[in-house]
C-alpha positions as a printed NumPy array, in Angstrom:
array([[ -6.172,  22.242, -24.449],
       [ -7.64 ,  19.487, -21.911],
       [ -5.235,  17.899, -20.05 ],
       [ -5.206,  13.538, -21.79 ],
       [ -6.783,  11.05 , -19.268],
       [ -5.822,   7.592, -19.239],
       [ -8.17 ,   4.526, -17.828],
       [ -6.467,   2.769, -15.245],
       [ -8.477,  -0.716, -14.124],
       [ -7.677,  -0.992, -10.446],
       [ -6.573,  -4.748,  -9.312],
       [ -4.949,  -5.901,  -5.821],
       [ -1.885,  -7.552,  -7.36 ],
       [ -0.573, -10.861,  -6.006],
       [  3.52 , -10.661,  -5.109],
       [  6.218, -12.836,  -7.155],
       [  6.333, -15.784,  -6.558],
       [  8.592, -16.065,  -3.588],
       [  7.777, -12.907,  -2.359],
       [  4.887, -11.382,   0.33 ],
       [  3.023,  -9.028,   0.21 ],
       [  3.075,  -6.343,   3.116],
       [ -0.591,  -4.341,   2.346],
       [ -0.448,  -0.812,   5.261],
       [ -3.164,   1.25 ,   6.163],
       [ -3.242,   3.912,   8.764],
       [ -6.146,   6.476,  10.495],
       [ -6.538,   9.183,  12.61 ],
       [ -8.509,  10.347,  15.144],
       [ -7.601,  14.335,  15.421],
       [-10.048,  14.799,  18.67 ],
       [ -8.26 ,  12.029,  20.537],
       [ -5.164,  11.975,  19.084],
       [ -5.357,   8.151,  18.356],
       [ -4.178,   6.119,  15.625],
       [ -5.608,   3.186,  14.32 ],
       [ -3.129,   1.526,  11.984],
       [ -3.784,  -2.52 ,  10.584],
       [ -2.142,  -4.733,   7.6  ],
       [ -2.268,  -7.776,   6.347],
       [  0.661, -10.771,   4.61 ],
       [ -0.643, -12.189,   1.413],
       [  1.965, -15.074,  -0.457],
       [  2.225, -15.16 ,  -4.333],
       [ -0.755, -17.175,  -4.506],
       [ -2.688, -14.174,  -2.925],
       [ -3.615, -16.58 ,   0.335],
       [ -4.189, -14.713,   3.88 ],
       [ -1.096, -15.474,   5.846],
       [ -1.352, -12.8  ,   8.962],
       [ -3.412,  -9.506,   9.932],
       [ -2.67 ,  -7.486,  12.731],
       [ -4.507,  -3.85 ,  13.616],
       [ -3.885,  -2.282,  17.145],
       [ -5.313,   1.933,  18.016],
       [ -1.985,   3.733,  19.919],
       [ -1.531,   7.305,  21.314],
       [ -0.355,   9.729,  17.47 ],
       [  0.168,  13.085,  15.835],
       [ -0.993,  12.669,  12.774],
       [ -2.83 ,  10.332,   9.657],
       [  0.999,  10.054,   8.169],
       [  2.349,   8.702,  11.741],
       [ -0.891,   6.332,  11.536],
       [  0.427,   4.771,   8.067],
       [  4.233,   4.161,   9.192],
       [  2.625,   2.707,  12.444],
       [  1.49 ,   0.577,  10.667],
       [  4.168,  -0.426,   8.295],
       [  6.376,  -0.519,  11.58 ],
       [  4.251,  -3.049,  13.348],
       [  3.932,  -5.247,  10.302],
       [  8.039,  -4.892,   9.416],
       [  8.077,  -6.26 ,  13.111],
       [  5.929,  -9.21 ,  12.539],
       [  8.052, -10.469,   9.19 ],
       [ 11.005, -10.246,  11.632],
       [  9.383, -12.354,  14.137],
       [  7.48 , -14.797,  11.763],
       [ 10.67 , -14.913,   8.851],
       [  8.95 , -13.258,   6.648],
       [ 11.56 , -12.168,   3.995],
       [ 11.641, -10.447,  -0.467],
       [  8.569,  -7.89 ,   0.885],
       [  6.522,  -5.84 ,  -1.012],
       [  5.011,  -3.581,   0.859],
       [  2.169,  -1.55 ,  -0.634],
       [ -0.067,   1.53 ,   0.679],
       [ -2.075,   4.017,  -0.931],
       [ -0.497,   6.558,   1.206],
       [  1.984,   8.837,  -0.947],
       [  3.372,  10.844,   1.55 ],
       [  3.906,   7.436,   3.265],
       [  6.1  ,   6.826,   0.629],
       [  7.94 ,   9.937,   0.461],
       [  9.129,  10.496,   3.738],
       [ 10.518,   7.25 ,   3.519],
       [ 12.365,   8.715,   1.162],
       [ 13.107,  12.317,   1.999],
       [ 12.676,  11.915,   5.406],
       [ 10.332,  14.473,   8.292],
       [ 11.736,  15.922,  10.502],
       [  8.71 ,  14.997,  13.047],
       [  8.357,  11.791,  12.292],
       [ 12.685,  11.156,  11.74 ],
       [ 12.72 ,   8.292,  14.493],
       [ 10.053,   5.657,  13.152],
       [ 11.655,   6.389,  10.09 ],
       [ 14.501,   5.3  ,  10.586],
       [ 12.847,   1.93 ,  12.996],
       [ 10.812,   1.293,   9.371],
       [ 13.999,   1.484,   7.48 ],
       [ 16.466,  -0.55 ,   9.922],
       [ 13.956,  -3.006,   9.399],
       [ 13.174,  -2.642,   5.999],
       [ 16.812,  -3.844,   5.449],
       [ 16.717,  -6.718,   7.779],
       [ 13.457,  -8.503,   6.942],
       [ 14.738,  -7.508,   2.867],
       [ 12.104,  -5.044,   1.309],
       [ 11.627,  -5.636,  -2.527],
       [  9.849,  -2.746,  -2.572],
       [  7.154,  -0.06 ,  -1.183],
       [  4.872,   0.427,  -3.863],
       [  1.431,   3.013,  -4.013],
       [ -1.847,   1.622,  -4.762],
       [ -5.393,   2.806,  -4.956],
       [ -6.894,   3.087,  -1.887],
       [ -9.83 ,   0.276,  -3.103],
       [ -7.295,  -1.703,  -3.813],
       [ -6.214,  -1.506,  -0.504],
       [ -9.23 ,  -2.196,   1.18 ],
       [ -8.718,  -4.983,   3.533],
       [ -6.015,  -2.941,   5.647],
       [ -8.489,   0.477,   5.439],
       [-11.124,  -1.486,   6.837],
       [ -8.176,  -2.642,  10.112],
       [ -7.397,   0.244,  10.343],
       [-10.648,   2.081,  10.876],
       [-11.869,  -1.115,  13.004],
       [ -9.281,  -0.613,  15.316],
       [ -9.681,   3.211,  15.718],
       [-13.493,   2.392,  15.982],
       [-12.632,  -0.087,  18.789],
       [ -9.892,   1.291,  20.607],
       [-10.226,  -1.229,  23.179],
       [ -6.895,  -0.058,  25.02 ],
       [ -5.458,  -3.147,  23.071],
       [ -1.564,  -2.54 ,  21.501],
       [ -1.956,  -5.225,  18.724],
       [ -3.802,  -8.216,  17.927],
       [ -3.053, -10.572,  14.992],
       [ -5.154, -13.5  ,  13.518],
       [ -3.975, -16.28 ,  10.681],
       [ -7.589, -16.191,   9.216],
       [ -9.367, -13.437,   7.705],
       [-11.796, -11.215,   9.851],
       [-15.022, -11.545,   8.81 ],
       [-15.712,  -7.153,   7.602],
       [-12.496,  -8.151,   4.548],
       [-13.315, -11.965,   3.703],
       [-15.663, -11.141,   0.178],
       [-13.756,  -7.941,  -0.11 ],
       [-10.104, -10.289,   0.161],
       [-11.922, -13.003,  -1.894],
       [-12.24 ,  -9.936,  -5.121],
       [ -8.046,  -9.849,  -4.292],
       [ -7.848, -13.631,  -4.477],
       [ -9.588, -13.375,  -8.172],
       [ -7.885, -10.897,  -9.116],
       [-10.482,  -8.961,  -9.937],
       [-10.985,  -5.23 , -11.305],
       [-12.299,  -3.254,  -8.603],
       [-13.216,  -0.11 , -10.967],
       [-11.845,   1.59 , -13.727],
       [-10.247,   5.111, -12.672],
       [ -9.324,   8.318, -16.043],
       [ -6.639,   9.324, -14.269],
       [ -4.597,  12.667, -16.014],
       [ -1.125,  11.767, -17.315],
       [  0.667,  14.67 , -14.916],
       [ -1.054,  11.916, -12.396],
       [ -0.004,   8.374, -13.931],
       [  3.045,   9.75 , -14.819],
       [  3.557,  10.366, -10.513],
       [  1.355,   7.283,  -9.834],
       [  4.514,   5.768, -11.977],
       [  7.636,   7.006,  -9.786],
       [  5.857,   5.386,  -6.932],
       [  5.559,   2.13 ,  -8.041],
       [  1.972,   1.696,  -8.463],
       [  1.793,  -1.491, -10.945],
       [ -1.719,  -1.175, -12.015],
       [ -0.466,   2.865, -13.54 ],
       [  2.814,   0.944, -14.737],
       [  0.901,  -1.914, -16.945],
       [ -2.513,   0.192, -18.934],
       [  0.344,   2.934, -19.257],
       [  2.991,   0.011, -20.832],
       [ -0.625,  -1.578, -23.046],
       [ -1.15 ,   1.734, -24.144],
       [  1.941,   3.208, -24.795],
       [  2.653,  -0.798, -26.94 ],
       [ -0.919,   0.241, -28.972],
       [  0.429,   2.7  , -30.097],
       [  4.189,   1.79 , -31.455],
       [  4.123,   2.661, -35.083],
       [  1.574,   5.143, -34.556],
       [  1.357,   8.776, -33.708],
       [  3.03 ,   9.617, -30.556],
       [  0.723,   9.042, -27.407],
       [  0.538,  13.173, -27.045],
       [  4.382,  12.946, -25.482],
       [  3.634,  11.171, -22.457],
       [  6.579,  11.49 , -19.638],
       [  6.797,   8.062, -18.85 ],
       [  8.788,   8.035, -14.918],
       [ 10.547,   4.789, -13.618],
       [  9.112,   3.699, -10.126],
       [ 11.61 ,   5.448,  -7.504],
       [ 11.694,   2.272,  -5.623]])
């Protein structure tokens, strides 16, 4: 019997009051062992606060994502940002922060220390389409690869402006039909779109037949 798909509306979700959201992404080019990384900070109204991007020698796509996280956390400490909600589209980055990864233990240790210092509240998954600004910044940094370690800016780059408007307005990018087992995994990684729509679906079945024994998992982070 085929597994039931659950419709998930995908959007970028503003952080809670007095929180700052840090969206990160990284890109890797194996031929030249180079990482591009980027990210941006947004406040609880959905407004852009700060963006960053850079390139560096790297080992893997996971290394690129962790570079983005470490750079973002360093900037948060430098600018006095606290109560940070981190968001990424790369599930392995979240899992290695939880469980460790021998080849990248040094940068994982640095990230964990910085997370404590800037009071990171959550590290959550979101879909790539809802992480577009960070994704575009990382791709642009890898493409430019001009030897600058880091660039920061307090206003949006032209190539991400349209996407930022979509995020600010809370518009839905698309509706994804996702298998129940995948929804369970993403819920455990804190994906707020999945958690919201599972909750709506479960509430709609209260008093009716059960939702095919859906196994809900609390977020791990």
